[in-house]
Residue, then its C-alpha position, 0 to 999 in steps of 0.5 A: m220753700g225755704n231759703q236754699e242756703n239753709p238746710t231744711a227740716k220737714i214736719t208733717i202734722d196730723p190731728a189723728f196721731v195723738v201722743g196723749p193729753v197736754r198735762r197741766k202738771t208738766f208745767g210744775a216748779f219747785v220751791e226748796h229751803l235752799g239759798r234765797c228761794v224761800y227767804t227773800g224769794i217767795f217770803e219777805p215780810e219787810h218788803p214794800k210789796a209783801d202782803e199781810d202774810g209776808f209773801r212778796t206780791d211781785v213774786l206771786e204775780l210773776t209765778k202766775e204769769l209763768g203759768v206754774s201748775t204744781v210746786r214741789y216742796p220743801g226739797g230736794n236735799f233739804v227734806s232729807g233732814y227736815r222736821w216738819e213740826d218745826g215749821v208750824g205754830p207760833k213763829g216766835d216759838r219755832p226753832t232755828r235748825l242747821d240745814l246739813a244739805w246746804h250748810s245753812s240755818d233755817p229759822n222755820l218761818v215758813g212751813v207747811d201752813e204757810f206753803a199751803k197758803w202761798s200755793e192758794k194765792a199763787g193758784v198752784e197745786p202743792m206737791m209735798a215731799v216727806n223725809l225718808g232720810t232721817r225719819g220714816t213712816q210715822e213722821a210721814l203719817d203725822l204730816l199727812e194727818y196734820s195736812n189733810i184730816k178735817g178735824g177730830t184728831a190730835l194733829s188735825e186739831q193742832r192745825k186748826a189751832n194754828g189757824a188753818v181751819e180747813p185741811h190743805n188736801i194735798k194730793m201729791w206726795c214724794l216719798g223722799n228725795e234722791m235717796d241713792g245719792f251719797w250726798q243725801i242725809g240718810h242715804k240708803k241702798a236700794g233695798e233699804y229705801a224700797r222697804v221704807a218707801a213701800e211701808t210709807a206708801r201702804a200706810m199713807r194709802m190707809v189714810n187716803p187711798d186716792l193719794e198720788l205717790v211718787a217713789c224716788g228714782s235714781s238721782a241722775p242717769t249718770m249714777p251707777t245705781f241707775g236702772e238697778w235702783e229702779r228695778v229694786v225699788l219698783n219690785e217693792t213699790y210698783e202696786l203702791v205708787d203712781l209715779i217714779s221720779a226722774h232728775q236731770y240737769f244740764e250745764d254749758f261747759g263751753d261747747l255750745q253745740e253740746h249744750l244744745s243737745a240737752g233735749h236729745r239727752m233728756e229724751a234718751f233718759i226718758k226712754d231708758l227709764v220707761s224701759h226699766i219701769d216696763h220691765v218690772k211691770s212685765a216681770i211682776k205681771s201687773q195690770k197697772q201702769v207706773n209713769i214718770s214724775f220728772d220733778e227736777w229738771n233745768v240748766w244748772h251750772m253746778s261747777r261754777d262758784e255760785s253753787k259752792a255752799p258755805t263751809g266751816d262755822d258759817w251757817p247763814v240764813a238764806p245765803v246767796l247760793l245757786e244763783d245762776r244767771y241764764t243766757v239766751a242759749d240756756a233759755v233755748v235749752v229750757g224751751d227744748l227740754l219742755i218740748t221733750l217733756l211734752r213729746n213724751t206726755d204719754r209717760v211723763h205725767s208730771a214735771s217740776l222746773a227746779q227751781l222757782v225763785n233765785v235758785i237756778a230760777p226763772i224769777m229773780t229778786e233783790p232783798g227789799g227791791r226788784a223782782w225780774k225775769q231771767t231769759t228762761f222765763h219766756p219759753f216756759a211761760l209761753t208754752s204753759q200759756h198756749a199748749a192745750g188739748t192733745v200732743l201730736n206725734l209729728a213725722v220729722e225729717s231733719p238734718r243731724l248734728d254732732s258735738e264733741k260728746t254727742s252725735g247724730f241728734t236732730a237739728l230740729s226739736a219740735v212738738a205740736t199741740y191741738d186744741a179741738e175746742a178752741n180750733e187752734a194748733v201750736v207748733f213749738a220748735v227749737n233750732r239746735s244748731a249753734t251756727d246755721a239757720l234752719t228752714l222749717d217746712g211743715a205739711v199742715g193740711s190735715l189741720n185745715p189751717a185758716r191763718v197764723i194767729e201769732a209767730v214768735t222767736y226767741t234768739n239773739k246774735d249773742p247767744y250768751w246775752q243775760a238778763t239783769a235787774d237793770d235790763s231784763t227786756s232788751v231781748l224778748p220773744s219777737e215776731n217771726v216775719s218769715v212765717k208763711l202759711d200757703g194752703g196746707r204748707l207752713t214755712t219759716e226760718l229758724p235762726a241758729v240757737s232759737w226757740s219759736m212758737i207758731r199758733l194756727a187758727l183752724n177752720s171749724 
């Protein structure tokens, strides 16, 4: 049993109770032409570790270690004013354009061909967004033809002449970005967006009916448009799309306990969005199931100076922008958000951590210098590496917590995955309490466990410790020596503000 001084949370794990498969697309990320994400992030030809195509090999290796599956590109807000044609062909002929979304300039040295090449090197699946802000159906079709048609047409032959002989075969496509946001270039009302999204989806499927298409959901659950936007958009697009997007960011405003409730708030958003999707399904009497692409999520301290874009006559290329420095507490929240996405794998079929490099990112770089891991890198990388097979529906009994704005959320956030082929189960657990350790008492007999393979916890006495380029290794996931497996009982102590992973080998 657990430490009598600590509250106890109980879980029961049974491989018979399955939520759905572990989806590799849950571990996606996001590369936008924003700040230093592209230039001096993934691409820096002058860097000592740049390859023959100008890509930073240190970033490529960290991307692989992070375990990223898909990468959404090129935005984000950026895409709503983007002319994809600017980013193809000889680099000396490419124009520099104003990026109104982030008050910057873009030299277009990286475009669809470079991104496809980088994706292949990184071992990720590209997820392309089309501009439905200032442009529309024809431009989306042109980009699809350029990217995916093998040859014999004007645009496919142009791609081949530009050096990409084989088609990019991009399957996942986002139909615009956050089009209900007043900040969006080409911002639209729900009916306006629904019409152009339906037209674009229908036309793209005439080129390739097997594309995976994502309609824009409302920009955030706090938007006044949320719910009604989904109803209007899905009424027009339900039979034409596979997924609808969800975006949500979390910020620590100084109340650590409130910050640690982020996973609870994400779960509520997912359930609300599912209800709106399924309302439309019922109303139109569809046999199809539309699901969720949670293609922007992270901790983002957007009220801080790091998120203030340039102004006036200053239109810099790749300015330092949105470069949040993450704490241990932020990493625990990110780990909890990933647990939440997995726990809802029946309806969340794809997700993208926003973003990958420098911009609210797990990977940071110095121009011409080092690349290093932020705190948030670790729970993402370990979850991506070890979550496999199926996600199990846990029975949970947990103490409840209250914060200033959120009440009644569980101290324990947990999920388990079960890999029958590997004879392994993994428990991912977060203690959301800002002050108290938690004893975890797990009934795992139905798994027929043999031994503990590995048990690690990420925590620190100072939850506001931050990694830097000079010190990114002082605080790492470390062995949790309190874990005990006794027959069908798994017990451990979870420190306050902590993320843990316990891997169990199972008897065959």
